[in-house]
C-alpha positions in Angstrom: 0.0 0.0 0.0 3.0 2.3 0.5 4.2 3.7 -2.8 6.7 2.8 -4.0 7.1 -0.5 -2.2 10.6 -0.9 -0.7 12.3 -3.1 1.9 12.8 -0.1 4.3 12.3 3.6 4.5 13.9 6.6 6.1 10.5 8.3 6.0 7.0 7.3 5.3 4.4 10.1 4.8 0.7 9.4 5.5 -2.1 11.2 3.8 -4.3 11.2 6.8 -7.9 10.2 6.0 -10.4 13.0 5.8 -12.9 10.9 7.7 -12.9 7.8 9.9 -13.4 5.0 7.4 -14.1 2.5 10.1 -17.4 4.4 10.6 -18.1 6.1 7.3 -18.3 5.0 3.7 -16.2 6.5 0.9 -17.5 10.0 0.0 -18.6 11.0 -3.4 -15.9 13.5 -4.1 -12.8 12.7 -6.1 -9.7 12.3 -4.0 -7.1 14.9 -4.4 -3.5 13.8 -4.8 -1.4 14.8 -1.7 0.8 17.2 -3.7 2.5 18.6 -0.5 3.5 15.2 0.7 4.7 14.3 -2.8 6.9 17.4 -2.9 8.5 16.5 0.5 9.0 12.9 -0.5 10.6 13.8 -3.8 12.8 16.5 -2.2 14.2 14.2 0.5 14.9 11.4 -2.0 16.9 13.9 -4.1 19.0 14.4 -0.9 19.8 10.7 -0.5 16.9 9.4 1.6 14.4 6.7 1.0 10.8 7.8 1.2 7.3 6.5 0.6 3.7 7.7 0.8 0.7 5.9 2.2 -2.4 7.6 0.8 -4.8 6.4 3.4 -7.5 8.8 2.2 -7.5 7.5 -1.4 -7.3 3.9 -0.1 -10.1 4.6 2.5 -8.1 3.0 5.2 -9.3 2.8 8.8 -7.1 4.0 11.6 -6.3 0.4 12.6 -5.5 -0.6 9.0 -3.1 2.4 8.8 -1.4 1.4 12.0 -1.1 -2.3 11.0 0.5 -1.3 7.7 3.1 1.0 9.4 3.9 -1.5 12.1 4.8 -4.0 9.4 7.6 -2.0 7.8 11.1 -0.8 8.7 11.0 3.0 8.9 12.9 5.7 10.6 10.3 8.5 10.8 6.6 8.7 10.0 5.0 11.9 8.9 1.3 12.7 9.2 -0.4 15.7 7.5 -3.5 17.2 9.2 -6.0 19.9 8.7 -7.9 21.3 11.7 -10.7 19.0 10.6 -8.9 15.7 10.8 -6.2 16.4 13.4 -8.0 14.1 15.8 -7.6 11.2 13.3 -3.9 11.9 12.8 -3.4 12.0 16.6 -5.2 8.7 17.1 -2.8 7.1 14.6 0.2 8.7 16.2 -0.8 7.5 19.7 -1.1 3.9 18.5 2.4 4.1 16.8 4.2 5.6 19.8 7.1 5.3 20.6 7.8 5.5 16.9 9.2 8.9 15.9 6.1 10.8 14.6 6.2 14.1 12.7 2.9 16.0 12.2 2.7 18.8 9.6 0.0 20.4 7.5 -2.4 23.3 7.9 -3.3 22.6 11.5 0.3 22.2 12.7 1.2 25.4 10.8 -1.6 27.4 12.4 -1.1 26.0 15.9 2.4 24.7 16.3 2.9 25.4 20.0 -0.5 24.4 21.0 -0.2 21.1 19.0 3.2 20.3 20.6 1.8 21.1 24.1 -1.3 19.0 23.7 0.4 16.0 22.1 3.9 15.8 23.8 4.5 12.3 22.4 5.1 13.8 18.9 8.7 13.9 17.9 8.2 17.2 16.0 5.4 19.5 14.8 6.4 21.1 11.4 4.9 24.6 10.8 5.2 26.1 7.4 6.7 24.4 4.4 7.8 20.9 5.2 10.6 20.1 2.7 13.6 21.6 4.4 12.7 20.9 8.0 12.0 17.2 7.1 15.4 17.0 5.4 17.1 18.4 8.5 15.4 15.9 10.7 16.5 13.0 8.4 20.0 14.4 8.5 19.9 14.0 12.3 20.4 17.7 12.9 19.9 18.6 16.5 16.2 19.2 17.0 16.9 22.5 18.6 18.4 23.7 15.4 15.8 22.5 12.9 13.9 25.6 11.5 10.2 25.6 11.4 9.4 22.9 14.0 7.9 22.9 17.5 8.4 20.2 20.1 7.9 19.5 23.8 11.1 19.6 25.9 10.5 18.7 29.5 7.8 20.9 30.7 8.1 23.6 28.1 7.3 23.9 24.4 10.0 25.0 22.0 9.0 26.6 18.7 11.9 27.2 16.3 11.6 30.1 13.9 10.7 29.2 10.4 13.3 29.3 7.7 13.0 31.4 4.5 10.4 30.6 1.9 11.7 28.1 -0.6 12.4 29.1 -4.2 9.8 26.8 -5.9 11.7 26.8 -9.1 14.6 24.9 -7.4 12.3 22.1 -6.1 12.4 18.9 -8.1 9.3 18.0 -10.2 7.2 15.7 -8.0 7.7 12.0 -8.6 4.3 10.7 -9.4 5.3 7.1 -8.4 4.5 8.2 -4.9 0.7 8.6 -5.7 -2.0 6.0 -6.1 -2.8 5.6 -9.8 -6.6 5.9 -9.3 -7.4 9.5 -10.1 -9.1 10.7 -13.2 -7.1 14.0 -13.4 -3.5 15.1 -13.1 -3.2 17.3 -10.0 -0.6 20.0 -9.9 0.2 23.5 -8.6 1.8 26.5 -10.3 2.1 28.7 -7.1 1.9 28.8 -3.4 0.0 31.5 -1.5 -2.7 34.1 -2.2 -2.5 37.9 -2.1 -6.0 38.4 -0.6 -7.0 38.5 3.1 -10.4 36.7 3.4 -11.2 36.7 7.1 -12.1 33.0 7.3 -9.2 31.7 5.2 -6.0 30.1 6.5 -3.9 31.2 3.5 -3.1 34.8 4.7 -1.9 33.3 8.0 0.2 30.6 6.4 1.7 32.7 3.6 1.5 36.3 4.7 -0.4 37.2 1.5 2.8 36.4 -0.5 2.4 34.5 -3.7 5.4 32.5 -5.1 5.2 31.2 -8.6 6.7 28.2 -10.4 8.1 29.2 -13.8 5.4 28.5 -16.4 7.9 26.7 -18.5 8.4 24.2 -15.6 4.7 23.8 -15.1 3.9 23.2 -18.8 6.9 20.8 -19.1 5.3 18.7 -16.3 2.0 18.8 -18.2 3.7 17.7 -21.4 5.3 14.8 -19.7 1.9 13.8 -18.3 0.3 14.2 -21.7 2.9 11.9 -23.2 1.9 9.3 -20.7 -1.8 9.6 -21.7 -3.1 12.3 -19.4 -5.6 14.7 -20.9 -7.2 16.4 -17.9 -5.4 18.7 -15.4 -6.6 20.1 -12.1 -4.7 23.1 -10.7 -4.7 23.1 -6.9 -3.4 26.7 -6.5 -5.3 28.9 -4.1 -5.8 31.2 -7.1 -4.8 30.0 -10.5 -5.3 33.2 -12.5 -3.8 35.8 -10.2 -2.1 38.3 -12.6 -2.9 39.1 -16.2 0.7 38.8 -17.3 1.0 35.3 -16.0 -2.3 34.3 -17.7 -0.8 35.4 -21.0 2.4 33.4 -20.1 0.2 30.3 -19.4 -1.6 30.6 -22.8 1.6 31.2 -24.7 3.4 28.3 -23.0 0.5 26.0 -23.9 0.7 27.1 -27.5 4.5 26.6 -27.7 4.2 23.2 -26.2 1.5 22.0 -28.5 -0.9 21.4 -25.7 -3.2 24.3 -26.6 -6.7 23.0 -27.4 -5.6 19.3 -26.9 -6.2 19.1 -23.1 -8.8 20.0 -20.5 -7.9 22.0 -17.3 -9.7 23.5 -14.3 -8.8 25.6 -11.2 -9.9 28.2 -8.7 -10.3 31.9 -9.5 -11.8 35.0 -7.9 -14.9 36.8 -9.1 -13.2 40.2 -9.4 -10.4 38.6 -11.4 -12.9 37.3 -14.0 -14.5 40.7 -14.2 -11.1 42.2 -15.0 -10.6 39.9 -18.0 -12.0 40.9 -21.4 -13.9 38.5 -23.6 -11.0 37.9 -25.9 -8.8 36.7 -23.0 -11.5 34.5 -21.6 -12.1 33.0 -25.0 -8.4 32.3 -25.4 -8.4 30.6 -22.0 -11.4 28.5 -22.9 -9.9 27.5 -26.3 -6.6 26.6 -24.6 -8.5 23.7 -22.8 -10.2 25.5 -20.0 -13.1 23.3 -18.8 -14.2 24.5 -15.4 -13.4 27.5 -13.2 -14.5 27.4 -9.5 -15.4 30.7 -7.7 -15.1 31.3 -4.0 -18.4 33.1 -3.7 -19.2 32.3 0.0 -22.4 34.2 0.6 -25.4 35.9 -1.1 -25.4 38.6 1.6 -23.5 41.8 0.7 -23.1 42.5 4.5 -21.4 39.1 5.0 -19.2 39.5 1.9 -18.0 42.9 3.3 -17.4 41.4 6.7 -15.2 38.6 5.4 -13.2 41.0 3.1 -14.2 39.4 -0.2 -14.2 42.7 -2.0 -17.1 41.6 -4.1 -20.9 41.9 -4.0 -23.9 39.9 -5.3 -24.1 41.9 -8.6 -20.4 41.2 -9.3 -20.9 37.5 -8.7 -23.8 37.3 -11.2 -21.8 39.2 -13.8 -18.8 37.0 -13.4 -20.8 33.8 -13.9 -22.5 35.3 -16.9 -19.1 36.1 -18.5 -17.8 32.6 -17.9 -20.9 30.9 -19.3 -20.9 33.1 -22.4 -17.5 31.8 -23.4 -18.4 28.2 -22.5 -16.7 27.6 -19.1 -18.4 25.3 -16.6 -18.8 27.1 -13.3 -18.7 25.8 -9.8 -19.4 28.0 -6.7 -18.2 27.5 -3.2 -20.5 28.7 -0.4 -20.4 28.9 3.4 -23.3 29.1 5.8 -23.0 30.0 9.5 -20.6 33.0 9.7 -20.5 34.9 13.0 -23.5 37.2 13.3 -25.1 35.8 10.2 -28.9 35.6 10.3 -31.3 33.1 8.8 -32.5 35.8 6.4 -28.9 36.3 5.2 -28.6 32.5 4.7 -31.7 32.6 2.5 -29.9 35.3 0.4 -27.2 32.7 -0.2 -29.9 30.1 -1.2 -31.6 32.5 -3.6 -28.2 33.4 -5.1 -27.4 29.7 -5.7 -30.7 29.3 -7.5 -30.2 32.4 -9.6 -26.7 31.3 -10.6 -28.2 27.9 -11.4 -30.6 29.6 -13.8 -27.7 31.4 -15.4 -25.8 28.2 -15.9 -23.7 27.4 -12.8 -23.7 23.6 -12.9 -21.9 22.7 -9.6 -21.6 24.1 -6.1 -20.3 23.1 -2.7 -21.8 24.1 0.7 -19.8 24.2 3.9 -20.7 25.1 7.5 -18.4 27.8 8.7 -15.4 26.4 10.7 -13.1 28.9 12.4 -9.6 28.0 11.4 -7.1 28.9 14.2 -5.2 32.1 13.7 -7.7 33.6 11.2 -9.4 36.9 11.7 -12.8 35.3 12.5 -11.2 32.9 14.9 -9.7 35.9 16.8 -13.2 37.5 16.7 -14.8 34.5 18.3 -12.1 34.3 21.0 -12.8 38.0 21.7 -16.5 37.1 22.1 -15.7 34.7 24.9 -15.6 31.4 23.0 -12.9 28.9 24.0 -11.0 26.8 21.5 -12.2 23.5 23.1 -15.8 24.7 22.6 -15.7 25.7 19.0 -13.2 23.1 17.8 -14.1 20.1 15.8 -16.0 17.0 16.9 -14.3 13.7 16.8 -17.4 11.6 16.6 -19.4 13.3 13.8 -22.5 11.9 12.3 -23.0 10.9 8.6 -25.1 13.3 6.6 -28.3 11.5 5.6 -29.9 11.4 2.2 -27.5 13.8 0.6 -25.0 13.5 -2.2 -21.8 14.4 -0.6 -20.4 16.0 -3.8 -22.5 19.0 -2.8 -21.0 19.2 0.7 -17.5 20.7 1.2 -16.2 19.6 4.5 -19.4 17.9 5.5 -17.7 15.4 7.7 -16.1 18.2 9.8 -18.7 19.6 12.0 -18.5 22.4 14.5 -19.3 21.2 18.0 -23.1 21.0 17.7 -23.6 22.3 21.2 -22.1 25.6 20.3 -23.9 28.2 18.1 -21.7 30.6 16.2 -24.1 32.4 13.9 -27.6 33.5 14.8 -28.9 30.2 13.5 -28.7 26.8 15.2 -26.5 24.1 13.6 -29.5 21.9 13.2 -31.3 24.7 11.3 -28.2 25.2 9.1 -28.2 21.5 8.3 -31.9 21.6 7.4 -31.3 24.6 5.1 -28.4 22.8 3.4 -30.6 19.9 2.6 -33.3 22.2 1.3 -30.8 24.0 -1.0 -29.4 20.8 -2.4 -32.8 19.2 -3.0 -34.2 22.3 -4.7 -31.1 22.8 -6.9 -31.2 19.1 -8.0 -34.8 19.3 -8.9 -34.5 22.4 -10.9 -31.1 22.1 -12.7 -30.0 18.4 -12.7 
């Protein structure tokens, strides 16, 4: 199950399951390749170490199955990635593997390194920030006190080492795809890290300081050409924002033309509403003809007050115009929406429902709904702390319930519930769940 299969490893990285597969079935969403883990594994192998990846999410492994697999191999260190939603699963795995040397990284560790090290002292290290260089330092047996970008428990105190400088992404090796399970329909890749915007609910501004670093488009397209040669025709960019700057968009189109991929592939990615409004019809048509299939918009809410509160710098009218522009040139459109922001009322949630239906009439074919979750370190997390909430109250339930009678491809993060005893918006969690089901049922009946 570990790829590639070897007699022994210096490091095995585990793509922690997004849900407890001993209790829940596989969800309806396509699994995303663990690009971050693939980058770390490729990087440390280039520096002389033997690495493998266990994609426990794609394989839908239970906690016990993961532990059994890892206990049956010779390995120096085990790394687990974790978001704030599945940190409890990662920790259950780590506890069962103790006293093996366990490293935890990912979004949650980066947002809460000291708290994670304090709460789980049996961890060897908590990596905050980019994992490539700190992991290499650990494998090189550098004194743990000197490894940049890690936190750990030493006696009764927590030590959090300062992060190193951001990596030059153009110097990283192209990810070795032999680390990934060959079960995905699309080729997942990134062309950048970071986002220049400051949405109040998003972890990216905290993690990257609103700094965007790009991979040379020649390198990106070279990777796409190699994949095309091996039979790949569909590409999914996992960048926070794919089309950030107009100059880079032209570079992307020109590189596809020079490589011979223009018009011979399909690609999709995330983009902002205001970015689309800044593109003229000729540029959007060129993007579509290059192979553009679907663009996903972070819309979040149908309430202009909520949009202003979370610093989206868009409004309902702009959202509608952007979808109209994309549909006119033939792009498929997906919208991401969130219910349950602090201070949000039921009426404002119905504005979101009404917007989803309006966009469906215009031609939006896909959408995802999420219940708001306050990622640690974000502006809205700080707001809730200031309102008297405590982290243990608003954090994530370990024993969540399966959503009933809903296609999960409509529910982003549906398995990661806020503690149902705590109400963050002006609407109960039970009522939010009811509204989600109502929205999905109505959309399906009208547009599917």
